[in-house]
Residue frames as qw, qx, qy, qz and C-alpha x, y, z in Angstrom:
[[0.305, -0.835, -0.259, -0.377, 20.53, -10.69, -7.41],
 [0.258, 0.433, -0.472, 0.723, 22.28, -8.61, -4.77],
 [0.478, -0.462, -0.699, 0.264, 21.64, -8.97, -1.04],
 [0.131, -0.255, -0.212, 0.934, 22.00, -5.19, -0.31],
 [0.235, 0.735, 0.590, -0.239, 18.49, -3.54, -0.63],
 [0.018, 0.788, -0.124, -0.603, 20.09, -0.47, -2.15],
 [0.067, -0.351, 0.756, 0.549, 21.39, -2.58, -5.06],
 [0.374, 0.317, 0.871, 0.010, 18.01, -4.20, -5.90],
 [0.122, -0.215, -0.477, -0.843, 15.71, -3.12, -8.81],
 [0.486, -0.088, 0.249, -0.833, 12.25, -2.00, -7.81],
 [0.805, 0.021, -0.391, -0.445, 10.76, -5.07, -9.36],
 [0.560, 0.099, -0.761, 0.313, 12.98, -7.31, -7.07],
 [0.078, -0.076, 0.607, -0.787, 11.76, -5.54, -4.04],
 [0.650, 0.025, -0.081, -0.755, 8.21, -5.78, -5.09],
 [0.757, 0.115, -0.615, -0.191, 8.65, -9.53, -5.85],
 [0.232, 0.177, -0.771, 0.567, 9.95, -10.01, -2.32],
 [0.347, -0.006, 0.414, -0.842, 6.54, -8.87, -1.08],
 [0.613, -0.042, -0.600, -0.512, 4.50, -11.51, -2.98],
 [0.617, -0.261, -0.736, 0.097, 2.40, -13.35, -0.30],
 [0.321, -0.215, -0.494, 0.779, 2.77, -10.51, 2.19],
 [0.016, -0.873, -0.475, 0.110, 0.38, -7.83, 3.30],
 [0.401, 0.127, 0.145, 0.895, 1.22, -4.53, 1.66],
 [0.017, 0.761, 0.395, -0.515, 0.07, -1.03, 1.88],
 [0.391, 0.272, 0.475, 0.740, -0.53, 0.79, -1.37],
 [0.075, 0.680, 0.271, -0.677, -1.29, 4.43, -1.72],
 [0.455, 0.562, 0.586, 0.366, -3.11, 5.45, -4.88],
 [0.072, 0.123, 0.142, 0.980, -3.11, 8.79, -6.69],
 [0.460, -0.538, -0.297, -0.641, -6.14, 10.76, -5.22],
 [0.444, -0.450, 0.446, -0.634, -7.63, 9.87, -1.87],
 [0.958, -0.094, -0.125, -0.239, -7.58, 5.96, -1.89],
 [0.062, -0.539, 0.822, -0.172, -5.24, 3.65, 0.14],
 [0.913, -0.006, -0.294, -0.282, -5.44, -0.10, 0.06],
 [0.285, -0.480, 0.805, -0.204, -4.01, -2.83, 2.43],
 [0.942, 0.137, 0.012, -0.306, -4.03, -6.38, 1.12],
 [0.748, -0.302, 0.562, 0.182, -2.07, -9.43, 0.29],
 [0.265, 0.667, -0.491, -0.493, 0.08, -9.09, -2.77],
 [0.870, 0.106, 0.476, -0.075, -0.57, -12.04, -5.19],
 [0.676, 0.145, 0.429, 0.581, 1.29, -10.83, -8.26],
 [0.085, 0.826, -0.093, -0.549, 2.42, -7.95, -10.37],
 [0.788, 0.466, 0.262, 0.305, 3.63, -7.34, -13.98],
 [0.585, 0.073, 0.091, 0.802, 6.29, -5.25, -15.56],
 [0.048, -0.612, -0.263, -0.744, 3.82, -2.23, -15.57],
 [0.058, 0.038, -0.691, 0.719, 3.44, -2.66, -11.79],
 [0.673, -0.264, -0.246, -0.646, -0.25, -3.60, -12.20],
 [0.018, -0.247, 0.869, -0.427, -0.98, -5.57, -9.07],
 [0.663, -0.336, -0.581, -0.332, -3.33, -8.30, -7.85],
 [0.134, -0.294, 0.674, -0.665, -4.29, -8.01, -4.08],
 [0.556, -0.355, -0.706, -0.258, -6.46, -10.31, -2.15],
 [0.490, -0.565, -0.587, 0.310, -8.25, -9.87, 1.11],
 [0.277, 0.319, 0.077, 0.903, -8.28, -6.10, 0.51],
 [0.130, -0.777, -0.447, 0.424, -9.51, -3.24, 2.70],
 [0.310, 0.495, 0.277, 0.763, -9.91, -0.08, 0.69],
 [0.222, -0.671, -0.390, 0.590, -9.88, 3.26, 2.54],
 [0.272, 0.515, 0.346, 0.736, -11.15, 6.41, 0.74],
 [0.086, -0.411, -0.355, 0.835, -11.55, 10.03, 1.98],
 [0.111, 0.571, 0.639, 0.503, -14.72, 11.42, 0.70],
 [0.116, -0.476, 0.006, -0.872, -16.63, 14.72, 1.44],
 [0.751, -0.512, -0.194, -0.370, -18.81, 12.65, 3.96],
 [0.518, -0.681, 0.493, -0.157, -15.62, 11.35, 5.64],
 [0.062, -0.422, 0.895, 0.131, -13.67, 8.01, 5.60],
 [0.881, 0.106, -0.018, -0.460, -15.21, 5.23, 3.62],
 [0.272, -0.406, 0.873, 0.005, -13.95, 1.64, 4.24],
 [0.853, 0.247, -0.136, -0.440, -14.69, -1.13, 1.75],
 [0.570, -0.336, 0.748, 0.053, -13.76, -4.88, 1.98],
 [0.700, 0.516, -0.312, -0.382, -12.96, -6.69, -1.26],
 [0.954, -0.082, 0.273, 0.093, -11.96, -10.39, -1.90],
 [0.686, -0.013, 0.405, 0.605, -9.73, -9.40, -4.74],
 [0.275, 0.918, 0.082, -0.273, -8.64, -6.34, -6.84],
 [0.713, 0.269, 0.275, 0.586, -6.60, -5.56, -9.84],
 [0.158, -0.858, -0.049, 0.486, -4.67, -2.22, -9.55],
 [0.620, 0.728, 0.052, 0.287, -3.55, -0.27, -12.52],
 [0.702, -0.226, -0.099, 0.668, 0.19, 0.56, -11.95],
 [0.234, 0.511, 0.169, 0.810, -0.34, 3.96, -13.57],
 [0.427, -0.709, -0.220, -0.516, -2.52, 4.89, -10.50],
 [0.788, -0.467, -0.252, 0.313, -0.21, 3.81, -7.71],
 [0.052, 0.943, -0.178, 0.275, 1.60, 6.65, -6.12],
 [0.036, 0.613, -0.712, 0.340, 3.73, 4.80, -3.50],
 [0.883, -0.236, -0.401, -0.060, 4.18, 1.50, -1.75],
 [0.289, -0.779, 0.463, -0.307, 5.69, 2.39, 1.70],
 [0.524, 0.273, -0.777, 0.218, 8.46, 0.10, 2.88],
 [0.665, -0.460, -0.573, 0.137, 8.25, -1.88, 6.11],
 [0.429, -0.144, -0.322, 0.831, 10.33, 0.79, 7.82],
 [0.152, -0.214, -0.111, -0.958, 7.83, 3.51, 6.73],
 [0.590, -0.405, -0.464, -0.521, 5.02, 1.58, 8.27],
 [0.710, -0.349, -0.491, 0.365, 6.62, 1.11, 11.75],
 [0.052, -0.706, 0.138, -0.693, 6.28, 4.02, 14.04],
 [0.270, -0.390, 0.655, -0.588, 7.30, 2.74, 17.47],
 [0.402, 0.073, 0.881, -0.239, 4.59, 0.25, 18.39],
 [0.616, 0.547, 0.079, -0.561, 2.58, 1.10, 15.24],
 [0.362, -0.132, 0.850, 0.358, 2.70, -1.76, 12.77],
 [0.287, 0.096, -0.488, -0.819, 0.99, -2.25, 9.41],
 [0.243, -0.280, -0.928, -0.047, -1.26, -4.76, 10.85],
 [0.102, -0.695, -0.598, 0.387, -3.11, -2.18, 12.80],
 [0.261, -0.045, 0.242, 0.933, -2.42, 0.73, 10.37],
 [0.108, -0.438, -0.535, -0.714, -5.85, 1.37, 8.84],
 [0.409, -0.708, -0.575, -0.026, -7.67, 1.76, 12.06],
 [0.485, -0.615, -0.186, 0.593, -5.33, 4.32, 13.47],
 [0.124, -0.632, 0.262, 0.718, -3.97, 6.45, 10.54],
 [0.697, 0.581, 0.372, 0.194, -4.32, 7.27, 6.98],
 [0.460, -0.069, 0.168, 0.869, -1.70, 9.38, 5.09],
 [0.023, -0.638, -0.412, -0.650, -4.62, 11.58, 3.94],
 [0.511, -0.779, -0.352, 0.090, -5.21, 12.34, 7.62],
 [0.619, -0.434, 0.037, 0.654, -1.64, 13.70, 7.89],
 [0.481, 0.476, 0.350, 0.648, -1.73, 15.92, 4.71],
 [0.095, -0.935, -0.107, -0.324, -2.89, 19.25, 6.19],
 [0.594, -0.766, 0.166, 0.183, -0.20, 18.92, 8.94],
 [0.790, 0.018, 0.309, 0.530, 2.60, 18.31, 6.37],
 [0.372, 0.566, 0.282, 0.679, 2.25, 21.70, 4.70]]
């Protein structure tokens, strides 16, 4: 395995995140933050201590889950650590401050 992140396979990068808190953006209006426990070749993922954020017509819905199995076909993006650090903003306080869905209107 190469040490340069640009030479790693996607599965190698995800493997490095096992045991770490990650932010997963699903297709649609759901985002999850939780601890990655495992994944397979289809990028199906098992997360623990999960907080699910969903944008509904009534507003933002937050759900706490002990564990969840995510279908890899529904995962849109797993932001890198660099993408989750905006100055003093860190992934540990991400959910209470910002959702990507909150930015969508201003991006276009």
